[in-house]
Short mmCIF file of the C-alpha atoms (twelve columns), coordinates in Angstrom:
data_MODEL
# 
_entry.id   MODEL 
# 
loop_
_atom_site.group_PDB 
_atom_site.id 
_atom_site.type_symbol 
_atom_site.label_atom_id 
_atom_site.label_alt_id 
_atom_site.label_comp_id 
_atom_site.label_asym_id 
_atom_site.label_seq_id 
_atom_site.Cartn_x 
_atom_site.Cartn_y 
_atom_site.Cartn_z 
_atom_site.pdbx_PDB_model_num 
ATOM 1   C CA . UNK A 1   -17.403 -14.147 -18.934 1 
ATOM 2   C CA . UNK A 2   -18.428 -15.136 -15.422 1 
ATOM 3   C CA . UNK A 3   -16.236 -16.030 -12.449 1 
ATOM 4   C CA . UNK A 4   -14.103 -12.890 -12.322 1 
ATOM 5   C CA . UNK A 5   -16.271 -10.883 -9.910  1 
ATOM 6   C CA . UNK A 6   -14.007 -9.510  -7.191  1 
ATOM 7   C CA . UNK A 7   -10.826 -10.504 -9.044  1 
ATOM 8   C CA . UNK A 8   -7.867  -8.149  -8.986  1 
ATOM 9   C CA . UNK A 9   -6.439  -7.571  -12.441 1 
ATOM 10  C CA . UNK A 10  -3.651  -5.736  -14.195 1 
ATOM 11  C CA . UNK A 11  -4.833  -3.807  -17.238 1 
ATOM 12  C CA . UNK A 12  -1.774  -4.328  -19.425 1 
ATOM 13  C CA . UNK A 13  -2.864  -1.505  -21.749 1 
ATOM 14  C CA . UNK A 14  -2.545  1.245   -19.140 1 
ATOM 15  C CA . UNK A 15  -0.664  -0.460  -16.273 1 
ATOM 16  C CA . UNK A 16  -3.408  0.078   -13.692 1 
ATOM 17  C CA . UNK A 17  -4.335  -2.572  -11.128 1 
ATOM 18  C CA . UNK A 18  -8.065  -2.713  -10.488 1 
ATOM 19  C CA . UNK A 19  -10.781 -4.981  -9.083  1 
ATOM 20  C CA . UNK A 20  -13.305 -6.396  -11.539 1 
ATOM 21  C CA . UNK A 21  -17.035 -6.383  -10.768 1 
ATOM 22  C CA . UNK A 22  -19.755 -8.407  -12.480 1 
ATOM 23  C CA . UNK A 23  -19.464 -10.391 -15.707 1 
ATOM 24  C CA . UNK A 24  -16.686 -9.393  -18.100 1 
ATOM 25  C CA . UNK A 25  -18.038 -7.956  -21.359 1 
ATOM 26  C CA . UNK A 26  -15.507 -7.053  -24.044 1 
ATOM 27  C CA . UNK A 27  -16.344 -3.786  -25.813 1 
ATOM 28  C CA . UNK A 28  -12.840 -2.520  -26.661 1 
ATOM 29  C CA . UNK A 29  -9.256  -3.710  -26.887 1 
ATOM 30  C CA . UNK A 30  -8.612  -5.908  -23.856 1 
ATOM 31  C CA . UNK A 31  -5.370  -7.208  -22.369 1 
ATOM 32  C CA . UNK A 32  -6.020  -8.076  -18.727 1 
ATOM 33  C CA . UNK A 33  -4.153  -10.337 -16.333 1 
ATOM 34  C CA . UNK A 34  -6.598  -11.564 -13.662 1 
ATOM 35  C CA . UNK A 35  -6.085  -13.183 -10.268 1 
ATOM 36  C CA . UNK A 36  -9.485  -14.904 -10.012 1 
ATOM 37  C CA . UNK A 37  -10.941 -15.799 -6.611  1 
ATOM 38  C CA . UNK A 38  -11.422 -19.400 -7.797  1 
ATOM 39  C CA . UNK A 39  -9.717  -21.363 -10.601 1 
ATOM 40  C CA . UNK A 40  -12.816 -21.510 -12.783 1 
ATOM 41  C CA . UNK A 41  -14.606 -19.201 -15.212 1 
ATOM 42  C CA . UNK A 42  -17.373 -19.561 -17.787 1 
ATOM 43  C CA . UNK A 43  -17.722 -18.006 -21.224 1 
ATOM 44  C CA . UNK A 44  -21.327 -17.580 -22.286 1 
ATOM 45  C CA . UNK A 45  -22.107 -17.946 -25.991 1 
ATOM 46  C CA . UNK A 46  -25.581 -16.438 -26.405 1 
ATOM 47  C CA . UNK A 47  -25.576 -17.052 -30.166 1 
ATOM 48  C CA . UNK A 48  -25.156 -20.815 -29.805 1 
ATOM 49  C CA . UNK A 49  -26.915 -20.928 -26.413 1 
ATOM 50  C CA . UNK A 50  -24.066 -22.664 -24.620 1 
ATOM 51  C CA . UNK A 51  -21.430 -22.077 -21.979 1 
ATOM 52  C CA . UNK A 52  -17.753 -22.969 -22.094 1 
ATOM 53  C CA . UNK A 53  -16.444 -23.744 -18.603 1 
ATOM 54  C CA . UNK A 54  -12.732 -23.450 -17.947 1 
ATOM 55  C CA . UNK A 55  -11.098 -24.838 -14.804 1 
ATOM 56  C CA . UNK A 56  -7.398  -24.916 -14.056 1 
ATOM 57  C CA . UNK A 57  -4.836  -25.990 -11.498 1 
ATOM 58  C CA . UNK A 58  -1.164  -25.376 -10.818 1 
ATOM 59  C CA . UNK A 59  -1.481  -21.828 -12.128 1 
ATOM 60  C CA . UNK A 60  -2.608  -18.594 -10.515 1 
ATOM 61  C CA . UNK A 61  -3.387  -16.190 -13.353 1 
ATOM 62  C CA . UNK A 62  -5.863  -15.877 -16.176 1 
ATOM 63  C CA . UNK A 63  -5.087  -13.717 -19.229 1 
ATOM 64  C CA . UNK A 64  -8.005  -12.348 -21.276 1 
ATOM 65  C CA . UNK A 65  -7.141  -10.687 -24.580 1 
ATOM 66  C CA . UNK A 66  -8.922  -9.246  -27.623 1 
ATOM 67  C CA . UNK A 67  -7.144  -6.964  -30.151 1 
ATOM 68  C CA . UNK A 68  -10.269 -5.025  -31.194 1 
ATOM 69  C CA . UNK A 69  -10.475 -3.044  -34.435 1 
ATOM 70  C CA . UNK A 70  -7.126  -1.293  -34.924 1 
ATOM 71  C CA . UNK A 71  -4.843  -4.109  -33.773 1 
ATOM 72  C CA . UNK A 72  -6.868  -6.694  -35.704 1 
ATOM 73  C CA . UNK A 73  -6.405  -4.685  -38.904 1 
ATOM 74  C CA . UNK A 74  -2.668  -4.315  -38.218 1 
ATOM 75  C CA . UNK A 75  -2.110  -8.061  -37.713 1 
ATOM 76  C CA . UNK A 76  -1.206  -9.764  -41.019 1 
ATOM 77  C CA . UNK A 77  -2.371  -13.213 -39.818 1 
ATOM 78  C CA . UNK A 78  -5.683  -11.980 -38.379 1 
ATOM 79  C CA . UNK A 79  -8.797  -11.002 -40.342 1 
ATOM 80  C CA . UNK A 80  -9.859  -7.357  -40.051 1 
ATOM 81  C CA . UNK A 81  -13.161 -8.254  -38.383 1 
ATOM 82  C CA . UNK A 82  -12.223 -11.506 -36.586 1 
ATOM 83  C CA . UNK A 83  -11.942 -9.668  -33.242 1 
ATOM 84  C CA . UNK A 84  -15.769 -9.739  -33.109 1 
ATOM 85  C CA . UNK A 85  -15.839 -13.534 -32.787 1 
ATOM 86  C CA . UNK A 86  -12.880 -14.311 -30.589 1 
ATOM 87  C CA . UNK A 87  -11.467 -13.997 -27.134 1 
ATOM 88  C CA . UNK A 88  -8.127  -15.398 -26.041 1 
ATOM 89  C CA . UNK A 89  -8.198  -16.911 -22.549 1 
ATOM 90  C CA . UNK A 90  -4.957  -18.361 -21.180 1 
ATOM 91  C CA . UNK A 91  -4.009  -19.795 -17.801 1 
ATOM 92  C CA . UNK A 92  -0.500  -19.582 -16.413 1 
ATOM 93  C CA . UNK A 93  1.913   -18.066 -13.950 1 
ATOM 94  C CA . UNK A 94  2.604   -14.979 -16.042 1 
ATOM 95  C CA . UNK A 95  3.294   -12.511 -13.221 1 
ATOM 96  C CA . UNK A 96  5.631   -14.776 -11.224 1 
ATOM 97  C CA . UNK A 97  7.056   -17.627 -13.303 1 
ATOM 98  C CA . UNK A 98  7.986   -20.743 -11.379 1 
ATOM 99  C CA . UNK A 99  11.689  -21.464 -11.072 1 
ATOM 100 C CA . UNK A 100 12.488  -25.119 -10.547 1 
ATOM 101 C CA . UNK A 101 15.733  -26.593 -9.322  1 
ATOM 102 C CA . UNK A 102 17.305  -29.137 -11.673 1 
ATOM 103 C CA . UNK A 103 15.384  -32.404 -11.596 1 
ATOM 104 C CA . UNK A 104 12.182  -30.941 -10.068 1 
ATOM 105 C CA . UNK A 105 8.847   -31.101 -11.875 1 
ATOM 106 C CA . UNK A 106 5.822   -28.846 -12.066 1 
ATOM 107 C CA . UNK A 107 2.390   -29.647 -13.497 1 
ATOM 108 C CA . UNK A 108 -0.395  -27.359 -14.560 1 
ATOM 109 C CA . UNK A 109 -3.673  -28.221 -16.192 1 
ATOM 110 C CA . UNK A 110 -6.543  -26.499 -17.918 1 
ATOM 111 C CA . UNK A 111 -9.852  -28.218 -18.669 1 
ATOM 112 C CA . UNK A 112 -12.496 -26.931 -21.060 1 
ATOM 113 C CA . UNK A 113 -16.037 -28.287 -21.099 1 
ATOM 114 C CA . UNK A 114 -19.143 -27.243 -23.031 1 
ATOM 115 C CA . UNK A 115 -22.690 -27.315 -21.712 1 
# 
């Protein structure tokens, strides 16, 4: 995944806050809450020779999650080896949810595009 270079993130597995460098490559269980420098990232799919671009607005955080081997096997609705072909990427305001007074509105958007 590209677009996270220099992003602060909370590693939700160990509670440490760190700064990410370079492209994100998932090689183990991952549960990270990023504060990207810009509201856009790209997932590269080398197998299908394509990129999935994700842009978002109205939100400040990007969650990246993969259960890896042990959690995948422990999940009844998840195939034992499906972790190899998936990554969960979510946008939102997870660290500081927005509180709206009655009658106010808030909009967020996420756009995916393939190239």
